[in-house]
C-alpha positions in Angstrom: -81.3 21.7 -7.6 -77.4 21.5 -7.4 -76.1 21.1 -4.0 -74.1 23.8 -2.4 -70.4 23.6 -3.3 -68.0 24.0 -0.4 -64.9 26.2 -0.7 -61.7 24.5 -1.4 -59.5 24.2 1.8 -55.9 24.1 1.9 -54.2 20.7 2.5 -54.1 20.0 6.3 -51.0 19.3 8.1 -50.7 17.6 11.4 -49.8 20.1 14.1 -48.5 19.3 17.6 -51.9 20.1 19.1 -53.4 17.4 16.9 -51.1 14.8 18.6 -51.9 16.3 21.9 -55.7 16.0 21.1 -55.2 12.2 20.3 -53.5 11.7 23.6 -56.3 13.6 25.5 -59.0 11.5 23.8 -57.2 8.1 24.3 -55.8 8.8 27.8 -57.8 6.0 29.4 -56.1 3.5 27.0 -52.7 5.3 27.7 -53.2 5.2 31.4 -54.2 1.6 31.4 -51.3 0.3 29.3 -48.9 2.4 31.5 -50.1 1.0 34.7 -50.3 -2.6 33.4 -46.5 -2.5 32.2 -45.4 -0.6 35.4 -47.3 -3.1 37.7 -46.0 -6.0 35.8 -42.4 -4.7 35.5 -42.5 -3.9 39.4 -43.9 -7.4 40.2 -41.3 -9.2 38.0 -38.4 -7.1 39.5 -39.2 -7.9 43.1 -39.6 -11.7 42.1 -36.2 -12.1 40.2 -33.3 -13.4 42.2 -30.5 -11.1 43.3 -27.1 -11.2 42.0 -23.7 -9.8 43.4 -20.9 -8.3 41.4 -17.1 -8.6 42.0 -14.4 -7.0 39.8 -10.6 -7.7 39.4 -8.6 -5.1 37.6 -5.6 -6.0 35.3 -3.0 -3.9 33.7 -2.3 -5.6 30.4 0.5 -4.5 27.9 2.3 -6.0 25.2 5.5 -8.1 25.8 8.5 -5.8 25.7 12.0 -6.0 27.3 12.8 -3.7 30.1 16.2 -2.6 28.5 16.3 -1.7 24.8 18.9 -3.9 23.1 21.9 -2.5 21.4 21.3 -1.0 17.9 17.5 -0.5 18.5 15.9 2.8 19.2 13.6 3.1 22.3 10.0 3.3 21.5 7.1 4.6 23.6 4.3 2.3 24.1 1.4 2.9 21.6 -2.2 2.1 22.5 -3.6 -0.6 20.5 -7.3 -1.3 20.7 -7.2 -4.2 18.7 -4.7 -5.9 21.0 -7.1 -5.3 24.0 -10.1 -6.6 21.9 -8.0 -9.8 21.4 -7.2 -10.1 25.0 -11.0 -9.8 25.9 -11.7 -12.9 23.8 -8.8 -14.9 25.3 -10.0 -14.1 28.8 -13.6 -15.7 28.0 -12.0 -18.5 25.9 -11.8 -22.3 27.0 -8.0 -22.0 27.6 -8.7 -19.7 30.6 -12.3 -20.6 31.8 -11.7 -24.2 31.8 -8.8 -23.9 34.2 -11.1 -21.7 36.3 -13.7 -24.2 36.4 -11.3 -27.0 37.5 -9.6 -24.8 40.2 -13.0 -23.7 41.8 -14.6 -27.0 41.3 -17.4 -25.3 39.4 -18.9 -28.5 37.8 -20.1 -29.5 41.2 -21.2 -26.0 42.4 -23.2 -25.4 39.4 -24.8 -28.8 39.7 -26.0 -28.0 43.3 -27.3 -24.4 42.4 -29.4 -25.7 39.6 -30.4 -28.8 41.6 -29.0 -31.3 39.0 -28.8 -35.0 40.0 -25.6 -35.3 38.2 -22.4 -33.4 38.1 -22.1 -30.9 35.2 -19.6 -31.4 32.3 -16.9 -28.9 31.6 -18.6 -27.7 28.6 -22.0 -27.0 30.4 -20.3 -25.2 33.2 -18.4 -23.2 30.7 -21.6 -21.9 29.0 -22.9 -20.8 32.6 -19.4 -19.3 33.5 -19.2 -17.4 30.1 -22.5 -15.8 30.9 -21.5 -14.7 34.3 -18.1 -13.2 33.4 -17.9 -9.8 31.9 -14.5 -8.3 30.3 -14.3 -4.6 29.5 -11.7 -1.7 29.1 -11.5 0.9 31.8 -11.9 4.4 30.2 -9.4 4.2 27.4 -6.6 2.8 29.3 -4.7 -0.6 29.3 -6.5 -1.6 32.3 -8.9 -4.6 32.0 -11.8 -5.2 34.4 -12.9 -8.7 35.0 -16.3 -8.9 36.5 -18.2 -11.9 37.7 -21.9 -11.7 38.5 -23.3 -14.4 40.7 -25.8 -15.1 43.3 -23.2 -16.0 45.8 -21.1 -13.0 46.6 -18.0 -15.0 47.7 -18.2 -17.1 44.7 -18.4 -14.1 42.4 -15.2 -12.8 44.0 -13.4 -16.2 43.7 -14.4 -16.4 40.0 -12.9 -12.9 39.1 -9.6 -13.5 40.9 -9.4 -17.0 39.4 -9.9 -15.6 35.9 -7.3 -12.9 36.4 -4.8 -15.3 38.0 -5.1 -18.0 35.3 -4.6 -15.2 32.6 -1.5 -13.9 34.1 0.0 -17.3 34.4 -1.0 -17.9 30.7 0.7 -14.8 29.6 3.9 -15.5 31.5 4.1 -19.2 30.1 3.3 -18.0 26.5 6.0 -15.3 26.7 8.9 -17.6 27.9 7.8 -20.3 25.6 7.7 -18.2 22.6 11.2 -16.8 23.3 12.8 -20.2 23.5 10.8 -21.7 20.5 11.9 -18.5 18.3 15.5 -18.8 19.2 15.5 -22.5 18.3 13.8 -21.8 14.8 16.3 -19.0 14.1 19.3 -21.4 14.7 17.9 -24.1 12.4 17.3 -21.6 9.7 20.8 -20.1 10.1 22.4 -23.6 9.8 20.5 -24.0 6.4 21.5 -20.6 5.1 25.1 -21.5 6.0 25.0 -24.7 3.8 23.4 -22.8 0.9 26.1 -20.0 1.0 28.7 -22.5 0.8 27.2 -24.4 -2.2 26.7 -21.0 -4.0 30.2 -20.0 -3.4 31.4 -23.3 -5.1 29.3 -22.7 -8.2 30.4 -19.0 -8.5 34.1 -19.9 -8.3 33.7 -22.7 -10.9 31.9 -20.3 -13.2 34.7 -17.6 -12.7 37.3 -20.1 -13.7 35.4 -21.7 -16.7 34.5 -18.2 -18.1 37.9 -16.8 -17.5 36.5 -13.7 -15.8 39.1 -11.3 -14.6 39.2 -10.5 -11.0 38.9 -6.8 -11.6 35.5 -7.6 -13.3 34.3 -10.2 -10.8 35.3 -8.2 -7.7 33.8 -4.9 -8.7 30.8 -3.5 -6.7 28.8 -3.7 -9.9 29.4 -6.3 -12.4 30.7 -4.9 -15.7 33.1 -5.7 -18.6 36.6 -4.2 -19.4 35.0 -2.5 -22.6 32.6 -0.4 -20.3 35.3 2.2 -19.2 36.5 2.4 -22.8 33.1 3.0 -24.1 32.6 5.7 -21.5 36.0 7.4 -22.4 35.3 7.2 -26.1 31.9 8.8 -25.7 33.2 11.7 -23.7 35.9 12.2 -26.2 33.6 11.8 -29.2 31.4 14.6 -27.6 34.4 17.0 -27.3 35.3 16.5 -31.0 31.8 16.9 -32.3 31.3 20.0 -30.4 34.6 21.5 -31.8 33.6 20.4 -35.2 30.4 22.1 -35.0 31.9 25.3 -34.0 34.5 25.3 -36.8 32.0 24.4 -39.5 29.7 27.3 -38.3 32.6 29.7 -38.5 33.7 28.7 -41.9 30.0 29.1 -43.1 30.0 32.6 -41.7 33.4 33.6 -43.3 32.7 32.4 -46.7 30.6 35.5 -47.4 33.0 37.9 -46.2 36.3 39.4 -47.8 38.8 42.2 -47.3 38.4 44.3 -44.2 35.2 42.4 -43.1 37.3 39.0 -43.2 40.1 40.6 -41.3 37.9 41.7 -38.6 35.9 38.5 -38.4 39.1 36.4 -38.0 40.5 38.8 -35.4 37.3 38.2 -33.3 36.6 34.5 -33.8 40.1 33.1 -34.5 42.6 35.7 -33.1 46.3 35.1 -33.4 49.1 37.2 -32.0 50.7 37.8 -35.6 47.3 39.0 -36.9 46.8 41.1 -33.9 50.0 42.7 -34.2 49.8 43.4 -38.0 46.3 45.0 -37.5 47.6 47.1 -34.7 50.6 48.2 -36.7 48.5 48.9 -39.7 46.3 51.1 -37.7 49.2 53.0 -36.2 50.7 53.7 -39.5 47.4 55.0 -41.1 47.2 57.3 -38.1 50.8 58.6 -38.9 49.9 59.1 -42.6 46.9 61.1 -41.6 49.2 63.4 -39.4 51.4 64.3 -42.4 51.1 67.8 -43.9 48.3 67.7 -46.5 50.3 70.1 -48.6 52.8 67.3 -49.3 52.5 65.6 -52.6 52.5 61.9 -53.2 56.2 61.9 -54.4 57.4 63.4 -51.1 59.8 61.2 -49.3 57.8 60.9 -46.1 54.6 60.2 -48.0 56.2 57.5 -50.1 57.9 56.1 -47.0 54.6 55.8 -45.1 52.7 54.3 -48.3 55.4 51.7 -48.7 55.0 50.6 -45.0 51.1 50.3 -45.4 51.4 48.3 -48.6 53.8 45.9 -46.9 51.6 45.6 -43.8 48.5 44.9 -45.8 50.4 42.1 -47.8 51.5 40.7 -44.5 47.8 40.8 -43.2 46.5 39.1 -46.4 49.1 36.3 -45.9 48.1 35.9 -42.2 44.4 35.7 -43.1 45.2 33.0 -45.8 47.2 31.0 -43.4 44.4 31.1 -40.7 41.8 30.1 -43.2 43.9 27.2 -44.4 44.6 26.1 -40.8 40.7 26.3 -40.1 40.0 24.2 -43.2 42.6 21.7 -42.1 41.2 21.4 -38.7 37.6 20.8 -39.8 39.0 18.1 -42.1 40.8 16.5 -39.1 38.0 16.7 -36.8 35.7 15.0 -39.3 38.2 12.0 -39.6 38.5 11.9 -35.9 34.8 11.7 -35.3 34.6 9.0 -38.0 37.4 6.8 -36.4 36.1 7.4 -32.9 32.5 6.3 -33.8 33.9 3.1 -35.3 35.9 2.3 -32.1 32.8 2.8 -30.1 30.8 0.5 -32.3 33.3 -2.2 -31.9 33.5 -1.6 -28.2 29.8 -2.0 -27.9 29.7 -5.2 -29.9 32.5 -6.6 -27.7 30.7 -5.5 -24.5 27.6 -7.1 -25.7 29.4 -10.3 -26.3 31.0 -10.3 -23.0 27.9 -9.7 -21.1 26.1 -12.7 -22.8 29.1 -14.9 -21.8 29.1 -13.7 -18.3 25.4 -14.0 -17.7 25.6 -17.3 -15.7 28.1 -16.0 -13.5 26.2 -12.8 -12.9 23.0 -14.8 -12.0 24.8 -17.0 -9.6 26.6 -14.1 -8.1 23.3 -12.2 -7.3 22.0 -15.5 -5.7 25.1 -15.5 -3.6 24.7 -11.9 -2.4 21.0 -12.5 -1.5 21.8 -15.5 0.5 24.7 -13.6 2.4 22.4 -10.7 3.2 19.7 -13.0 4.6 22.3 -14.9 6.7 23.7 -11.6 8.1 20.0 -10.5 9.0 19.3 -13.8 10.7 22.6 -13.6 12.6 21.7 -10.3 14.0 18.1 -11.4 15.0 19.7 -14.4 16.8 22.1 -12.1 18.7 19.2 -9.8 19.6 17.1 -12.8 21.0 20.0 -14.1 23.0 20.5 -10.5 24.5 16.7 -10.2 25.2 16.7 -13.6 26.9 19.4 -12.5 29.3 17.8 -9.0 29.9 15.4 -9.1 32.8 11.8 -8.6 32.1 8.9 -7.7 34.3 5.4 -9.3 33.7 3.3 -7.6 31.1 0.1 -8.6 33.1 -0.2 -7.1 36.6 -3.1 -7.6 39.0 -4.0 -4.1 40.3 -7.1 -4.6 42.3 -8.1 -7.9 43.7 -11.9 -8.7 43.6 -13.8 -8.4 46.8 -17.4 -9.8 47.7 -20.0 -7.3 46.9 -21.8 -5.5 49.6 -25.1 -5.0 47.8 -26.7 -6.9 45.0 -26.5 -5.3 41.5 -29.4 -7.3 39.8 -32.1 -6.5 39.5 -32.0 -2.8 39.6 -35.2 -2.0 41.0 -35.2 1.7 40.4 -33.9 1.3 36.9 -36.3 -1.4 35.8 -39.4 0.4 37.3 -38.2 3.6 35.4 -37.6 1.8 32.2 -40.9 -0.1 32.6 -42.8 3.4 33.1 -41.0 4.7 29.9 -41.9 1.6 28.0 -45.4 1.7 29.4 -45.9 5.3 28.3 -44.5 4.7 24.9 -46.4 1.5 24.3 -49.7 3.3 25.5 -49.2 6.3 23.4 -48.1 4.1 20.5 -51.2 1.9 21.0 -53.4 5.1 21.1 -52.1 6.3 18.0 -52.4 2.9 16.2 -56.1 2.8 17.4 -56.5 6.3 16.1 -55.0 5.3 12.7 -57.5 2.3 12.6 -60.5 4.7 13.4 -61.9 5.9 10.1 -64.7 7.7 11.5 -65.2 11.4 11.3 -63.2 13.3 13.8 -62.6 16.7 12.7 -64.1 19.4 10.5 -61.2 18.8 8.0 -62.3 15.1 7.8 -65.7 16.2 6.6 -64.5 19.0 4.1 -61.8 16.7 2.7 -63.9 13.4 2.6 -67.3 14.7 1.8 -66.5 17.9 0.0 -69.3 19.5 2.0 -69.2 22.6 4.4 -69.8 22.2 8.1 -72.7 24.1 9.1 -72.8 23.4 12.8 -70.9 21.7 15.6 -73.3 20.2 18.4 -71.9 19.4 21.8 -72.4 16.2 23.8 -75.4 15.4 25.9 -77.7 18.0 24.4 -81.3 17.6 25.3 -84.5 19.2 24.1 -84.0 23.0 24.1 -87.6 23.7 24.8 -87.0 22.1 28.2 -83.7 24.1 28.7 -85.1 27.5 27.6 -83.6 30.1 25.2 -80.7 30.9 27.6 -79.4 27.4 27.6 -75.6 27.2 26.6 -76.6 24.6 24.0 -79.0 26.8 22.2 -76.1 29.0 20.8 -74.8 25.9 18.8 -78.2 25.7 17.1 -78.4 29.3 16.5 -75.1 29.1 14.7 -76.6 26.2 12.7 -79.8 28.2 11.9 -77.6 31.3 10.7 -75.4 28.9 8.4 -78.5 27.3 7.0 -80.2 30.6 6.2 -77.1 31.9 4.5 -76.6 28.6 2.5 -80.1 28.2 1.2 -79.8 31.2 -1.2 -83.4 31.1 -2.2 -85.9 32.5 0.4 -88.6 30.2 -1.0 -86.6 27.1 0.2 -88.6 26.5 3.4 -89.0 22.8 3.8 -86.0 20.8 5.4 -85.1 17.4 6.3 -82.2 16.0 8.4 -80.6 12.6 7.3 -77.9 10.5 8.6 -76.0 7.3 7.4 -76.8 5.2 10.6 -79.0 5.0 13.5 -78.3 7.0 16.8 -76.6 9.8 15.1 -78.9 12.6 16.6 -81.3 13.3 13.6 -84.5 13.8 15.8 -82.8 15.8 18.4 -81.2 18.0 15.8 -84.4 18.5 13.8 -86.4 19.4 17.0 -83.9 21.7 18.5 -83.4 23.4 15.1 -87.2 23.9 14.9 -87.2 25.3 18.4 -84.5 28.0 17.5 -86.5 29.1 14.5 -89.6 29.5 16.6 -87.6 31.3 19.2 -86.4 33.7 16.5 -90.0 34.5 15.6 -90.7 32.1 12.6 -93.8 30.0 12.3 -92.7 26.4 12.3 -94.2 23.0 11.9 -92.0 19.9 12.9 -93.2 16.7 11.3 -92.3 13.4 12.8 -91.9 11.6 9.2 -89.8 8.6 10.7 -92.7 6.2 10.3 -91.0 3.1 11.3 -89.4 4.4 14.7 -90.9 7.6 15.5 -89.4 9.6 18.5 -90.4 13.2 18.5 -93.6 12.4 20.3 -91.5 11.0 23.2 -89.6 14.1 23.5 -92.9 16.1 23.8 -94.4 13.4 25.9 -97.5 13.0 23.8 -99.4 9.9 22.3 -98.7 8.9 18.8 -102.3 8.0 17.8 -102.8 10.6 15.3 -100.4 12.1 12.9 -98.9 12.1 9.4 -100.2 8.7 8.4 -103.8 9.5 9.3 -103.7 12.7 7.1 -102.1 11.1 4.1 -104.7 8.1 4.4 -107.3 10.7 4.5 -108.6 9.4 7.8 -108.3 12.7 9.5 -108.1 16.5 8.3 -105.0 18.4 8.7 -106.4 20.5 11.5 -107.0 17.5 13.5 -103.5 16.0 13.3 -101.6 19.3 14.1 -100.9 20.1 17.7 -99.5 23.2 19.4 -96.7 23.3 21.9 -95.7 25.6 24.8 -93.1 27.3 22.4 -94.8 30.0 20.8 -94.8 29.6 16.9 -93.9 26.0 16.8 -96.6 23.3 16.0 -96.1 19.5 15.9 -97.3 16.7 13.8 -96.8 13.2 15.1 -96.0 10.2 12.8 -99.4 8.3 13.6 -99.8 4.6 13.3 -98.3 2.9 10.0 -100.4 0.1 8.6 -98.4 -2.6 7.0 -100.3 -2.1 3.7 -99.0 1.6 3.4 -95.1 1.2 3.8 -94.5 3.6 0.8 -97.1 6.2 1.7 -94.3 9.0 1.8 -93.7 8.5 -1.9 -97.2 9.6 -2.9 -98.9 12.6 -4.4 -100.7 13.1 -1.1 -97.2 13.6 0.6 -96.3 16.2 -1.9 -99.7 17.9 -1.6 -99.2 17.8 2.1 -95.7 19.6 1.8 -97.1 22.3 -0.4 -99.9 22.9 1.9 -97.6 23.0 5.0 -95.3 25.6 3.0 -98.4 27.8 2.6 -99.2 27.8 6.4 -95.8 28.0 7.8 -92.5 29.9 7.4 -90.5 26.7 7.8 -91.4 23.1 7.8 -89.1 20.4 9.4 -89.3 16.7 8.6 -87.6 14.1 10.7 -86.3 10.9 8.9 -85.0 7.5 9.3 -81.5 6.6 8.6 -81.0 6.9 4.7 -78.6 3.8 4.5 -81.4 1.2 5.6 -84.8 2.7 4.7 -85.9 4.4 1.4 -88.2 6.8 3.2 -85.2 9.1 4.0 -84.3 9.2 0.1 -88.0 10.1 -0.7 -88.0 12.9 1.9 -84.8 14.2 0.6 -86.0 14.4 -2.9 -89.3 16.1 -2.1 -88.3 18.7 0.5 -86.5 21.7 -0.6 -83.3 21.4 1.7 -81.4 18.6 3.4 -78.8 18.5 6.2 -76.6 15.4 6.9 -75.9 14.8 10.7 -72.7 13.0 11.4 -72.1 11.4 14.7 -68.8 12.2 16.1 -66.4 9.2 16.0 -69.1 6.6 15.4 -69.4 5.5 11.8 -66.7 5.1 9.1 -66.2 8.1 6.7 -67.1 5.7 3.8 -70.6 5.2 5.2 -71.2 9.0 5.6 -69.9 9.7 2.2 -72.4 7.0 0.9 -75.2 8.8 2.7 -74.2 12.1 1.0 -74.2 10.5 -2.4 -77.5 9.0 -1.8 -79.1 12.4 -1.1 -77.5 13.9 -4.2 -78.5 10.9 -6.3 -82.3 11.4 -5.7 -81.7 15.2 -6.5 -81.8 16.4 -3.0 -80.4 19.8 -2.1 -77.6 19.1 0.6 -76.7 22.3 2.3 -73.9 20.8 4.5 -72.9 18.7 7.4 -73.6 18.8 11.2 -71.2 17.3 13.7 -73.0 16.0 16.5 -72.1 14.6 20.0 -68.7 16.5 20.3 -67.2 16.2 23.7 -66.0 19.8 24.2 -64.3 18.9 27.5 -62.1 16.3 26.0 -61.5 17.4 22.4 -60.0 21.0 22.6 -60.1 21.1 18.8 -63.7 22.1 19.0 -63.5 24.5 22.0 -63.2 27.6 19.6 -66.6 26.5 18.0 -68.7 25.9 21.1 -66.7 26.2 24.3 -66.9 29.9 24.6 -70.6 29.9 25.1 -70.5 27.3 27.7 -68.0 29.6 29.8 -70.3 32.5 29.1 -73.3 30.9 30.2 -71.8 29.3 33.3 -70.6 32.6 34.3 -74.0 34.0 33.8 -75.4 31.3 36.1 -72.8 32.1 38.8 -73.8 35.9 38.6 -77.5 35.4 38.6 -79.2 36.9 41.9 -80.3 34.5 44.5 -83.8 33.1 44.0 -83.8 33.9 40.3 -84.8 30.6 38.4 -82.4 29.4 35.7 -83.7 28.9 32.2 -86.0 26.0 32.1 -87.0 26.0 35.8 -90.5 26.1 36.8 -91.6 23.5 34.2 -93.5 20.2 35.0 -91.9 17.7 37.4 -92.6 15.1 34.9 -89.7 15.9 32.9 -91.6 16.7 30.0 -91.5 20.4 30.2 -95.3 20.8 30.9 -95.8 21.2 27.1 -99.7 21.1 27.4 -100.2 20.1 23.8 -103.3 20.6 22.2 -104.8 20.6 18.6 -103.9 23.7 16.7 -107.2 24.0 15.1 
């Protein structure tokens, strides 16, 4: 039959409680590593030699004059972290420490300290001194702390003060020497520039004479030829004429389409003249006067004729004026065109002449630029020399100041006992926890129900606590019994078919609790009113008869070999409803007796007489008997010892059961330490609390479950033959 398929469980994720569970389980390892590290750290700390510390404090700034030179703006000091970092390296360089070694005779002192038969060299002493001197900045200031750490408190103070003193002398010497050297270098450079300026002047004057360059051209702020101004003037003039010509041509084009009254008005607006304006005004006045005459007067009337004559004369004069203006406009356009042409010709000639002159003057221009550059450099250098001379005469205070002189330390600074022990405790705890998790990582055995469901894809039917004995000795109220009741309930619900009534318990390896599990499970079934037969079918290493305290002379092998009848090998127990069949002696000639028709006939016979039949079995990985039993009985349960065998071994045991066609109902997790592993408390811990409280509330003199049995420890079973 197909094995029961477990329900798919969601992917497990580690929770904080899972980590806490690992820590609780591995607390012995953690505590051992913690104590080892702390004890070792403490011992080493008290053995290490003591060291004293002395610190000298220096104010270090860049070299600047106390008075700002003339022409220079005063600037506030700017914090420069790179400057201080550079000074840190200088303070620990050979230039400083070698002088300290010489002043304090450290070659001899270090040789005496390390018990050397010869005096140390300066390089050897430098390596020791470099390790004993520490330089650091004080809280984002320009103050440098020089700290010396040494076993001799007075020598530590002497070293710190000597380093500060030598560094101060070095800075002062470097400052003064740099000023003198810089002034000398500037003076030499100025002499060379003077010689170059004189030579350049000679060449420029010679080129000026050879090329006949006018003074007005050579002495200008910007070198240019005489035709440059002419070109500029002609260009401006040409622009004006072209603008005027454009306006005149546009006006003529607009007047060509006009005549008569429209032409007069257009000229009066665009090219007005006093004469035209007066004539048009007189014409308008005369027309107004003619309009004012009596309309009854005829054309021959003297007044009318006089007004008409005046109008005719005015119109004639206006036409003459218009013709004159048009003629003048035409003449102006022609004149402007000629002017534009001639001006353009002059400009072309001037440009050609200018280009020719610029080519001729090019050598002069080049030398002139070189001369100007040299003169500017000489002027800048002269200003720098003057500034350096002024700076050298201005008083300067030292840019290095010893603020605090080093004093011998009152207490040793190394080793720091409290800090070392604290760090040792932290390191020990971290190392212990890390080792615990590493061991847990290497442990591939079954630890949780999730391990079973993910690795074996089988449901967990029950969780059995640690140190469980035979329930027949403990009685029905034993706190262990409830775990088996849960197992019995899950088996009954998992078997599906009520006719499935024979069962065996298998395991991958030895010592996983098969015999105890099958015996207690049979006891629980019997306590619940079922007729139960438990058969010790582990023929090679039988153990159930030891639990019951009976001999193993007669049993299963005797019946299968037809040496005894069934009634002769079945015995009763003190537990009502539960009978027992021992394994009997196994002859060497009958090793495969379980794989026989007699065994199958026995199973059928037992099913007809009992409600449930339970078969104990050997480990399935080493002996074939377990596989045979799993294939012959109706149901099989796999017992897995908590944290004992690798998951791969357990998976192989499950596959062997399924391979022979056995019906595997599920897995039983055995030997769980409920007190240490809180993960399983919710599965079994509640019943322990419940029964322990029941024991406390039991009246005085009332016996606990299991009391009053035989003092032999075998529960006074008083076994006898069933039939």
